[in-house]
Backbone bond lengths (Angstrom), bond angles and torsions (degrees), N, CA, C in turn:
res aa  C-N    CA-C-N  psi(-1)  N-CA   C-N-CA  omega(-1)  CA-C   N-CA-C  phi
1 M - - - 1.527 - - 1.478 114.57 -
2 A 1.404 112.52 -42.08 1.463 112.55 173.64 1.506 113.45 -50.45
3 E 1.252 111.49 -50.15 1.586 115.76 -177.21 1.430 112.29 -60.25
4 A 1.447 114.15 -45.17 1.468 121.32 -179.94 1.639 109.08 -54.09
5 R 1.304 114.77 -41.59 1.465 112.01 -176.07 1.513 116.13 -65.89
6 T 1.347 117.97 -15.70 1.408 128.70 176.18 1.473 114.50 -79.44
7 I 1.298 118.90 -22.47 1.386 124.81 -177.29 1.575 119.54 -121.35
8 M 1.407 112.82 -13.38 1.490 121.44 174.54 1.427 109.26 -134.67
9 P 1.390 120.69 139.45 1.480 122.99 173.83 1.504 114.62 -50.26
10 G 1.299 120.54 117.89 1.383 127.59 -179.09 1.643 111.15 62.88
11 G 1.316 110.95 17.98 1.572 115.45 178.60 1.423 117.45 68.04
12 V 1.415 116.98 11.00 1.430 117.26 -174.93 1.612 110.49 -133.45
13 S 1.279 117.71 173.77 1.470 121.94 178.16 1.530 110.49 -106.43
14 S 1.348 120.09 -3.92 1.422 123.65 171.08 1.468 106.50 -139.10
15 P 1.363 115.21 137.98 1.507 119.48 -175.25 1.550 113.52 -57.89
16 V 1.221 121.73 -42.47 1.414 122.65 -175.93 1.479 110.39 -64.22
17 R 1.266 123.36 -23.44 1.521 128.31 -177.71 1.555 108.88 -74.99
18 A 1.300 118.67 -7.37 1.458 123.24 177.18 1.571 114.10 -75.09
19 F 1.421 114.21 -16.42 1.380 127.49 -178.53 1.546 111.17 59.75
20 K 1.358 122.35 21.10 1.417 122.73 177.02 1.491 116.19 -61.68
21 S 1.299 118.24 -35.26 1.462 123.56 -179.01 1.475 118.21 -77.62
22 V 1.394 109.88 -14.85 1.549 117.77 -176.98 1.515 116.10 -121.39
23 G 1.370 110.33 -9.38 1.417 116.80 -177.34 1.546 118.86 82.98
24 G 1.255 123.37 165.13 1.481 124.26 175.24 1.515 109.78 92.13
25 E 1.272 114.41 -176.74 1.427 122.25 -173.58 1.578 110.66 -108.88
26 P 1.384 118.03 131.19 1.508 116.09 -179.94 1.524 107.31 -58.83
27 I 1.365 109.05 147.99 1.493 121.07 179.25 1.555 109.60 -87.90
28 V 1.194 125.12 131.43 1.546 128.42 177.90 1.534 101.39 -103.56
29 F 1.348 106.10 120.72 1.656 109.24 176.34 1.433 111.47 -98.06
30 D 1.349 114.15 158.69 1.426 125.24 -176.51 1.419 111.60 -108.88
31 R 1.523 115.41 -47.44 1.456 115.30 -175.35 1.556 102.18 -158.69
32 V 1.324 108.38 169.54 1.592 117.85 -179.01 1.485 106.97 -143.01
33 K 1.352 114.66 153.18 1.517 122.40 178.24 1.504 112.39 -160.69
34 G 1.166 124.19 115.84 1.360 128.20 -179.59 1.477 114.13 65.65
35 S 1.322 121.48 -115.32 1.464 123.47 177.20 1.577 108.02 -98.08
36 K 1.243 122.77 4.47 1.411 122.90 -170.42 1.561 112.93 -112.40
37 A 1.233 121.79 143.23 1.437 129.80 170.12 1.544 112.81 -115.26
38 Y 1.287 114.19 151.55 1.671 117.00 -175.20 1.472 102.53 -133.32
39 D 1.347 119.93 129.78 1.338 124.31 179.11 1.547 110.10 -90.51
40 V 1.280 116.95 178.55 1.534 116.73 -175.60 1.527 114.66 -73.61
41 D 1.348 115.68 -8.37 1.427 124.04 178.35 1.606 110.71 -96.65
42 G 1.304 113.23 -3.51 1.466 116.83 177.89 1.498 117.55 92.14
43 N 1.381 114.65 4.55 1.465 118.45 176.29 1.417 113.14 -72.16
44 E 1.253 117.09 144.65 1.578 121.08 -179.34 1.606 107.53 -103.35
45 Y 1.279 115.54 141.27 1.467 119.98 176.74 1.579 111.99 -132.59
46 V 1.158 115.92 142.65 1.544 120.47 166.25 1.439 108.32 -80.41
47 D 1.369 117.46 114.97 1.408 126.67 177.81 1.527 119.76 -79.51
48 Y 1.274 123.38 108.58 1.441 126.96 178.36 1.533 109.41 -99.71
49 V 1.295 117.73 3.52 1.517 116.56 -178.01 1.504 113.08 -98.12
50 G 1.355 114.83 -38.07 1.465 117.23 179.70 1.464 116.37 58.02
51 T 1.271 115.59 40.24 1.541 124.07 179.73 1.454 108.43 58.20
52 W 1.317 119.13 33.31 1.394 124.25 -179.99 1.575 116.85 64.80
53 G 1.528 110.52 23.80 1.377 108.33 177.23 1.462 114.06 138.38
54 P 1.319 118.26 -55.14 1.428 120.07 178.40 1.492 125.97 -55.09
55 A 1.326 111.54 -29.28 1.527 116.80 179.13 1.585 106.49 -96.50
56 I 1.240 112.59 55.34 1.483 115.64 -179.52 1.499 114.79 -72.81
57 V 1.371 115.77 -24.72 1.347 121.37 175.41 1.484 117.50 -91.79
58 G 1.405 112.07 3.78 1.507 115.68 -175.75 1.550 106.16 109.80
59 H 1.325 112.58 153.88 1.452 119.35 178.76 1.565 114.18 -78.16
60 A 1.252 116.64 136.56 1.512 123.61 172.55 1.586 107.14 58.42
61 D 1.378 115.38 40.34 1.505 115.40 173.71 1.454 110.62 -58.48
62 D 1.271 116.45 136.89 1.453 118.76 -178.23 1.555 118.34 -67.54
63 R 1.242 115.31 -27.16 1.458 114.33 170.85 1.526 115.40 -73.43
64 V 1.401 116.04 -30.54 1.470 120.45 174.79 1.471 109.46 -74.95
65 L 1.343 122.81 -35.57 1.400 125.00 178.54 1.606 109.42 -65.73
66 D 1.378 120.47 -40.45 1.384 125.56 -177.22 1.654 105.79 -64.64
67 A 1.327 113.55 -46.28 1.477 113.54 -179.63 1.520 116.33 -67.96
68 I 1.384 110.01 -29.15 1.515 110.95 174.03 1.631 115.52 -69.36
69 K 1.342 110.09 -38.89 1.433 116.65 -177.75 1.654 109.64 -68.59
70 E 1.393 112.67 -41.61 1.481 110.45 170.67 1.493 115.70 -56.03
71 T 1.344 116.84 -44.21 1.555 122.05 177.14 1.480 110.28 -59.75
72 M 1.306 113.80 -46.04 1.494 116.84 -171.81 1.599 110.54 -62.27
73 D 1.319 114.29 -32.28 1.501 115.07 175.04 1.442 117.91 -57.92
74 K 1.337 117.74 -21.50 1.450 125.66 174.73 1.532 114.36 -88.28
75 G 1.384 117.12 -9.20 1.391 117.43 176.73 1.650 108.76 130.89
76 T 1.225 120.13 149.72 1.409 121.11 -178.22 1.639 112.85 -87.66
77 S 1.212 116.29 -25.27 1.551 119.73 177.73 1.501 110.52 -160.89
78 F 1.276 111.62 142.41 1.484 120.84 -175.63 1.518 108.71 -102.75
79 G 1.333 120.22 -41.97 1.473 122.64 -168.01 1.538 109.04 68.29
80 A 1.179 115.85 29.28 1.499 120.49 175.74 1.521 109.66 -163.19
81 P 1.338 113.88 174.15 1.535 117.05 -173.16 1.526 107.37 -66.44
82 C 1.321 112.45 150.36 1.455 119.69 173.57 1.525 110.40 -146.43
83 A 1.381 112.06 170.09 1.500 115.51 -167.90 1.566 110.58 -76.78
84 L 1.264 115.99 -24.23 1.476 121.45 170.60 1.476 120.64 -59.16
85 E 1.395 115.11 -29.08 1.322 120.73 175.24 1.661 113.93 -59.35
86 N 1.272 106.36 -47.53 1.448 120.14 175.27 1.475 111.96 -48.24
87 E 1.404 114.97 -53.71 1.482 123.28 -179.73 1.538 113.77 -55.50
88 L 1.394 110.09 -49.43 1.406 117.39 178.98 1.660 111.31 -63.77
89 A 1.224 113.16 -48.76 1.465 113.99 174.53 1.537 115.98 -50.23
90 K 1.300 111.84 -41.69 1.537 116.96 -177.20 1.545 113.55 -67.52
91 M 1.353 109.99 -38.52 1.455 120.44 171.07 1.500 116.35 -56.81
92 V 1.252 112.66 -42.80 1.630 122.03 176.37 1.492 105.34 -60.26
93 I 1.386 114.68 -58.14 1.442 124.34 -170.48 1.710 106.13 -58.04
94 D 1.294 114.28 -41.36 1.470 117.66 179.99 1.501 111.47 -66.19
95 A 1.442 115.73 -31.85 1.328 114.40 -174.85 1.531 118.11 -88.75
96 V 1.330 113.28 -14.17 1.494 121.21 -179.81 1.570 110.01 -123.38
97 P 1.384 117.79 95.37 1.478 110.40 -170.01 1.453 122.11 -59.75
98 S 1.346 120.43 -21.15 1.421 122.06 176.09 1.556 119.53 -79.61
99 V 1.365 111.41 -2.58 1.432 119.61 -178.69 1.536 108.65 -95.02
100 E 1.342 118.00 131.63 1.466 121.99 -178.06 1.642 108.87 -116.76
101 M 1.435 110.51 -33.29 1.430 111.48 -178.79 1.595 102.69 -138.68
102 V 1.396 113.70 154.41 1.381 118.65 -175.02 1.610 108.67 -129.50
103 R 1.292 115.13 138.78 1.451 129.03 168.80 1.477 113.77 -111.95
104 F 1.346 123.21 108.95 1.400 122.22 -174.90 1.503 106.62 -85.80
105 T 1.383 114.21 146.66 1.485 121.50 175.67 1.445 108.37 -129.39
106 N 1.383 117.35 171.55 1.550 123.54 -176.35 1.455 109.20 -84.28
107 S 1.335 121.40 -12.00 1.433 117.59 -179.97 1.549 111.25 -161.60
108 G 1.298 119.86 160.60 1.451 125.46 173.22 1.532 113.61 -57.37
109 T 1.397 114.91 -37.61 1.482 119.78 175.95 1.524 110.49 -56.24
110 E 1.474 116.93 -53.89 1.435 125.05 177.10 1.450 113.64 -57.28
111 A 1.347 121.52 -33.52 1.410 122.76 177.38 1.427 112.74 -68.20
112 C 1.291 116.79 -42.36 1.525 123.63 -174.04 1.589 107.81 -76.89
113 M 1.280 117.86 -33.54 1.414 117.28 168.75 1.466 117.92 -57.64
114 G 1.354 109.73 -38.12 1.527 117.25 -178.40 1.672 109.09 -70.62
115 V 1.258 106.24 -34.43 1.649 111.28 177.64 1.514 107.52 -66.63
116 L 1.356 120.01 -46.73 1.427 117.72 175.59 1.502 117.02 -54.68
117 R 1.266 111.58 -44.20 1.508 119.24 -178.40 1.588 110.47 -63.25
118 L 1.446 114.41 -40.06 1.401 117.80 176.52 1.514 116.03 -64.51
119 M 1.349 110.99 -39.71 1.562 116.20 179.86 1.436 110.78 -64.32
120 R 1.363 113.81 -42.65 1.564 116.59 -177.01 1.411 110.03 -70.64
121 A 1.352 119.76 -40.97 1.457 120.72 -175.77 1.589 107.79 -65.77
122 Y 1.264 116.73 -41.71 1.534 120.67 179.34 1.497 114.18 -61.54
123 T 1.397 114.21 -46.65 1.479 120.27 -172.78 1.580 115.39 -92.12
124 K 1.322 112.87 -15.48 1.447 120.55 179.72 1.619 107.50 65.55
125 R 1.368 116.75 27.33 1.392 121.92 -178.96 1.688 103.45 -120.44
126 E 1.335 112.09 167.95 1.445 115.11 -173.65 1.458 113.09 -119.19
127 K 1.472 122.37 -28.01 1.424 120.89 -170.98 1.661 106.64 -87.02
128 V 1.372 109.53 149.35 1.427 116.73 179.87 1.573 108.89 -132.33
129 I 1.293 122.72 143.02 1.401 127.80 177.13 1.529 108.67 -96.30
130 K 1.266 114.89 132.05 1.516 120.65 171.81 1.439 101.87 -129.69
131 F 1.444 114.64 177.37 1.468 119.88 -172.79 1.556 107.10 -123.49
132 E 1.287 109.08 143.59 1.519 119.03 -177.18 1.507 108.25 -60.05
133 G 1.263 113.71 131.36 1.446 120.63 -175.39 1.503 119.48 86.01
134 C 1.314 118.77 -14.03 1.476 119.06 179.24 1.629 108.48 -86.15
135 Y 1.300 109.63 141.47 1.423 120.26 -179.35 1.508 114.22 -108.49
136 H 1.390 116.16 123.80 1.475 121.05 -177.64 1.517 113.54 -125.08
137 G 1.365 114.50 16.82 1.461 119.92 176.14 1.458 110.84 113.51
138 H 1.341 112.31 -167.81 1.514 117.24 -164.86 1.559 109.03 -108.04
139 A 1.263 122.37 15.63 1.436 123.06 177.65 1.589 107.85 -74.71
140 D 1.327 114.15 152.95 1.454 120.09 -176.32 1.524 112.40 -51.19
141 S 1.443 114.21 -46.48 1.361 117.06 -172.25 1.711 115.13 -58.04
142 F 1.263 107.89 -26.01 1.514 116.75 -174.58 1.595 110.36 -86.44
143 L 1.323 115.72 -22.94 1.448 114.89 -171.50 1.603 107.00 -86.30
144 V 1.253 117.37 60.83 1.513 121.16 -179.89 1.453 108.71 -129.90
145 A 1.310 112.66 140.14 1.612 114.28 179.80 1.550 103.17 -124.99
146 A 1.413 112.12 164.72 1.460 118.54 -172.51 1.616 104.42 -82.39
147 G 1.340 112.74 138.14 1.520 117.26 178.66 1.499 102.37 -119.57
148 S 1.373 115.29 -163.61 1.382 120.03 -176.92 1.546 114.11 -60.40
149 G 1.333 113.57 -29.57 1.512 121.79 -175.75 1.493 107.02 -97.39
150 V 1.415 119.25 43.21 1.370 119.25 -175.14 1.558 114.10 -58.90
151 I 1.263 123.02 -19.92 1.405 121.99 -177.15 1.485 115.92 -89.95
152 T 1.250 114.86 -19.43 1.519 119.97 173.32 1.442 119.82 -131.56
153 L 1.494 114.57 3.16 1.493 114.65 -176.27 1.536 110.94 -139.01
154 G 1.407 119.95 135.21 1.333 120.26 174.48 1.459 105.99 -104.84
155 L 1.304 116.96 131.97 1.475 122.80 -177.68 1.549 111.01 -111.66
156 A 1.344 116.47 129.50 1.437 119.90 -176.50 1.532 110.72 -65.36
157 D 1.221 119.40 136.71 1.478 126.40 -175.88 1.558 109.93 -101.67
158 S 1.446 118.55 -4.58 1.420 121.28 179.85 1.584 106.85 -142.95
159 P 1.283 108.85 137.57 1.574 115.36 176.49 1.460 106.60 -59.61
160 G 1.456 110.37 143.32 1.480 115.22 178.11 1.553 112.43 100.06
161 V 1.340 115.94 -16.85 1.557 115.40 174.83 1.472 109.00 -83.33
162 T 1.248 115.24 129.62 1.465 125.37 -177.69 1.542 112.45 -67.12
163 A 1.338 115.56 152.30 1.421 115.56 177.42 1.505 112.94 -68.01
164 G 1.408 115.96 -22.94 1.399 116.16 175.49 1.526 117.96 -67.64
165 A 1.237 110.47 -39.10 1.571 124.37 175.83 1.476 105.27 -61.02
166 A 1.311 117.35 -48.81 1.528 119.85 -167.42 1.570 102.67 -73.49
167 A 1.268 117.93 -40.23 1.507 115.77 -172.87 1.469 112.08 -66.04
168 S 1.285 123.23 -23.21 1.573 121.83 -178.72 1.505 109.30 -87.55
169 T 1.419 119.98 -1.39 1.415 123.20 175.07 1.349 115.57 -106.64
170 L 1.334 120.12 119.38 1.524 125.91 178.38 1.471 111.70 -102.23
171 V 1.262 122.50 138.67 1.479 124.88 -173.97 1.471 110.97 -115.52
172 A 1.385 117.51 123.46 1.434 121.26 178.44 1.501 104.33 -114.14
173 K 1.485 115.46 176.00 1.362 128.61 -179.65 1.533 113.31 -91.29
174 Y 1.249 120.24 120.61 1.446 121.52 174.32 1.418 118.12 -55.27
175 N 1.319 116.70 131.22 1.504 127.63 -175.16 1.457 112.33 68.54
176 D 1.228 115.59 17.57 1.508 124.13 178.78 1.492 112.61 -117.78
177 L 1.326 119.96 86.79 1.526 124.40 -170.24 1.546 106.42 -68.84
178 A 1.228 121.55 -27.60 1.496 124.44 -177.47 1.477 108.39 -65.77
179 S 1.286 119.27 -38.73 1.501 120.61 -179.38 1.579 106.68 -67.72
180 V 1.231 120.15 -35.84 1.384 117.74 -179.56 1.493 111.86 -72.18
181 E 1.261 114.93 -38.21 1.659 122.09 171.04 1.583 111.26 -53.27
182 E 1.340 110.86 -43.01 1.545 113.52 -176.56 1.503 109.73 -71.58
183 L 1.260 121.09 -35.34 1.471 123.87 -179.07 1.542 105.62 -72.84
184 L 1.295 122.52 -39.71 1.534 125.50 179.48 1.592 105.02 -62.12
185 K 1.325 118.50 -45.65 1.474 121.19 -172.64 1.515 104.58 -71.10
186 A 1.398 121.52 -44.19 1.381 121.12 -175.32 1.675 112.19 -69.09
187 N 1.295 110.82 -18.50 1.557 113.44 -178.16 1.512 106.50 -128.15
188 K 1.405 117.42 52.53 1.427 121.33 -178.69 1.404 112.50 -50.96
189 D 1.352 123.07 134.71 1.536 127.91 175.75 1.417 112.23 57.63
190 E 1.307 121.17 23.17 1.440 120.21 177.42 1.515 114.53 -122.34
191 V 1.380 116.31 -1.47 1.490 122.61 -172.76 1.509 105.55 -103.78
192 A 1.335 109.01 122.33 1.618 117.49 -178.83 1.595 108.70 -80.66
193 G 1.342 118.76 -30.81 1.415 117.19 -178.59 1.625 110.94 173.93
194 V 1.278 107.61 179.56 1.546 115.28 179.83 1.582 107.54 -124.88
195 I 1.338 110.10 137.31 1.547 117.18 179.66 1.564 105.26 -123.19
196 L 1.236 119.99 137.55 1.436 130.22 -178.13 1.347 115.41 -156.72
197 E 1.439 115.05 153.92 1.488 118.38 172.04 1.568 104.96 -87.28
198 G 1.326 109.14 135.85 1.471 122.72 -178.28 1.451 104.92 -54.32
199 V 1.290 117.06 -52.84 1.486 120.22 175.74 1.630 107.49 -131.36
200 V 1.273 113.45 117.46 1.491 120.15 -176.45 1.605 115.67 -52.64
201 G 1.264 116.39 123.03 1.444 117.53 -175.85 1.537 113.99 -125.86
202 N 1.258 118.76 -11.92 1.493 124.81 -172.31 1.574 114.25 -98.69
203 S 1.322 114.87 -11.31 1.439 116.64 174.43 1.530 110.02 -135.88
204 G 1.371 113.97 47.30 1.482 118.42 -179.90 1.681 96.88 102.77
205 F 1.402 106.78 170.64 1.422 119.34 -177.60 1.579 110.27 -92.76
206 I 1.251 115.28 102.35 1.638 115.34 -173.48 1.609 104.80 -117.99
207 V 1.338 112.89 114.64 1.480 117.00 173.92 1.568 112.34 -84.07
208 P 1.349 111.95 132.38 1.614 111.45 -178.41 1.566 108.88 -75.77
209 D 1.319 112.05 145.08 1.447 123.16 165.24 1.560 107.89 -60.82
210 K 1.384 120.81 139.11 1.430 126.14 175.50 1.529 108.06 -61.38
211 E 1.296 111.01 -42.73 1.576 115.12 -178.20 1.481 112.17 -68.35
212 F 1.273 123.39 -23.74 1.435 130.52 177.85 1.502 103.45 -74.49
213 L 1.326 127.47 -48.60 1.371 123.41 -177.41 1.501 113.38 -69.80
214 V 1.322 118.19 -42.42 1.499 121.99 175.53 1.522 108.28 -61.42
215 G 1.348 119.74 -43.71 1.494 115.81 -176.44 1.475 110.25 -69.43
216 L 1.313 118.34 -36.90 1.438 121.87 174.15 1.462 115.09 -56.88
217 R 1.415 120.30 -46.00 1.363 118.82 169.66 1.451 118.72 -57.88
218 A 1.260 113.14 -33.98 1.548 117.23 -177.78 1.536 104.41 -71.17
219 L 1.357 121.25 -43.79 1.469 125.24 -175.98 1.441 106.37 -60.74
220 C 1.287 121.31 -45.32 1.520 124.57 -177.38 1.519 110.93 -64.51
221 D 1.419 119.12 -42.47 1.428 121.17 175.83 1.468 113.74 -60.72
222 K 1.369 118.88 -35.97 1.371 127.99 177.43 1.473 112.77 -67.77
223 C 1.362 117.39 -44.50 1.440 128.81 178.38 1.518 114.39 -58.87
224 V 1.268 113.09 -47.05 1.408 124.57 -171.23 1.584 109.21 -128.53
225 P 1.240 119.40 78.01 1.498 118.50 -173.78 1.493 106.05 -64.66
226 P 1.403 116.27 142.78 1.412 120.92 177.35 1.419 115.83 -71.40
227 P 1.370 118.16 150.81 1.586 119.05 179.46 1.558 111.70 -67.90
228 P 1.277 121.02 163.46 1.387 118.45 169.40 1.545 114.98 -42.93
229 A 1.332 115.47 149.09 1.432 120.16 -169.77 1.657 105.15 -74.00
230 A 1.282 118.78 -28.84 1.380 124.41 -179.94 1.553 114.48 -66.21
231 A 1.415 112.63 -25.56 1.421 121.64 176.89 1.411 119.08 -80.30
232 L 1.438 111.08 -9.66 1.492 116.58 -168.17 1.649 101.23 -101.38
233 P 1.447 111.72 151.12 1.453 121.08 171.07 1.557 106.70 -63.69
234 L 1.382 111.81 155.02 1.532 116.50 -177.59 1.532 111.45 -56.93
235 P 1.361 127.64 -44.09 1.377 122.88 179.30 1.624 114.96 -52.81
236 V 1.340 111.15 -41.16 1.456 116.39 -177.14 1.443 106.98 -73.18
237 R 1.290 129.39 -36.44 1.431 130.44 172.60 1.495 115.15 -55.24
238 R 1.337 112.43 -42.94 1.418 122.59 176.83 1.474 110.42 -64.95
239 L 1.329 120.18 -41.56 1.427 123.68 172.21 1.430 115.72 -54.47
240 Q 1.233 114.58 -50.40 1.561 124.49 176.23 1.476 108.80 -50.54
241 R 1.360 116.67 -51.36 1.416 119.82 -170.42 1.642 105.84 -69.77
242 H 1.307 117.25 -34.82 1.403 118.49 169.81 1.469 117.73 -56.70
243 L 1.405 117.14 -54.92 1.473 121.70 175.12 1.440 114.95 -52.54
244 R 1.296 115.97 -42.81 1.538 118.59 172.31 1.451 116.19 -53.51
245 S 1.364 116.11 -54.10 1.369 122.66 171.58 1.461 118.91 -53.88
246 T 1.348 117.88 -41.20 1.325 123.89 179.19 1.589 111.39 -66.36
247 R 1.421 116.55 -39.91 1.467 115.99 171.10 1.393 113.44 -61.07
248 L 1.231 118.99 -32.35 1.542 122.41 -172.68 1.557 102.57 -72.50
249 R 1.464 116.34 -40.21 1.450 115.78 -176.94 1.654 106.73 -69.94
250 L 1.288 118.02 -35.33 1.508 114.79 179.01 1.579 107.70 -66.03
251 H 1.209 120.15 -36.59 1.485 123.66 -178.31 1.531 105.33 -61.28
252 R 1.338 119.66 -47.50 1.424 124.62 179.68 1.548 113.08 -61.47
253 A 1.360 109.39 -41.18 1.431 113.73 179.38 1.457 120.48 -62.14
254 S 1.300 108.64 -34.37 1.533 119.08 171.75 1.350 118.52 -66.26
255 A 1.353 120.84 -16.24 1.477 119.18 177.25 1.500 115.20 -77.90
256 T 1.246 111.02 154.72 1.590 114.64 -179.17 1.582 111.32 -63.04
257 P 1.304 116.41 119.96 1.474 118.05 -178.73 1.560 111.60 -67.39
258 P 1.305 122.84 157.29 1.493 121.39 171.45 1.551 106.95 -68.06
259 A 1.386 108.12 157.73 1.455 115.34 -173.29 1.532 105.21 -65.63
260 G 1.384 109.98 145.07 1.476 120.57 -178.46 1.402 115.85 77.82
261 T 1.314 121.98 8.24 1.404 125.29 177.77 1.571 110.53 -115.78
262 A 1.233 119.60 153.28 1.397 128.05 -177.05 1.497 108.14 -93.13
263 R 1.324 114.43 141.52 1.531 124.63 -175.78 1.568 103.00 -80.23
264 S 1.404 117.74 131.61 1.407 119.30 178.57 1.569 100.35 -105.68
265 S 1.383 111.13 165.59 1.484 118.45 -178.30 1.579 106.62 -148.60
266 S 1.426 106.99 157.31 1.609 114.95 176.33 1.479 100.79 -139.19
267 S 1.183 115.21 167.32 1.612 126.20 174.92 1.536 109.37 -147.31
268 T 1.250 110.62 154.82 1.508 116.42 -178.81 1.549 104.36 -125.55
269 R 1.367 116.44 152.41 1.464 122.18 172.66 1.527 105.62 -106.37
């Protein structure tokens, strides 16, 4: 780590890994297998992070390694379309009912930047609401925290973020629908959309209230009414039908189930 600090800021490739906010020395890992991680000093750890998601079946799973080796024999990168893109896209579509088409990006930051641009292009508005503590990548618009003027003012949370980028980002409180309503009222017809983590993971583990998500969906629909269905392309019309059916399932799930039956639940993004 001493050497790393001489060649990388803080000795790490992501600021939170420097441990400055929690104290202590960053752990340098050597290898991983299954649910265990091993540092360069030979200490063993139970890993609850899973590379932030990708290692959901465990580290270095033999089936995954065999598939990777088979694919590597064909080359490490094409820089052009390949058949495996189709397979991955279909898996995403199957896993998320409201998704009909997929655009892959190089990072979550890039994906969220595309989302902002799409919202602004569709609504012809510039302001976006995010939530305090939610992380959406390294773009300027996302590096804003709530200050004393949370209702009307976005304050940059990182040096180098321009006042213009901060001003177009409004910050609300997670699980607090009233804070979103206040922002929408104070910025009437100026908000392009709302972006949030379905479950907050960057500032502790915060589970959303179902009423908060349902209410947020309703506020967004009211703030930016959809165009007539006939004016929309077929995939978007299908998405609208899916959202309507999902809201119906949410309504049914909230009802008291008959005795001896389990309550079902659904969620939307």
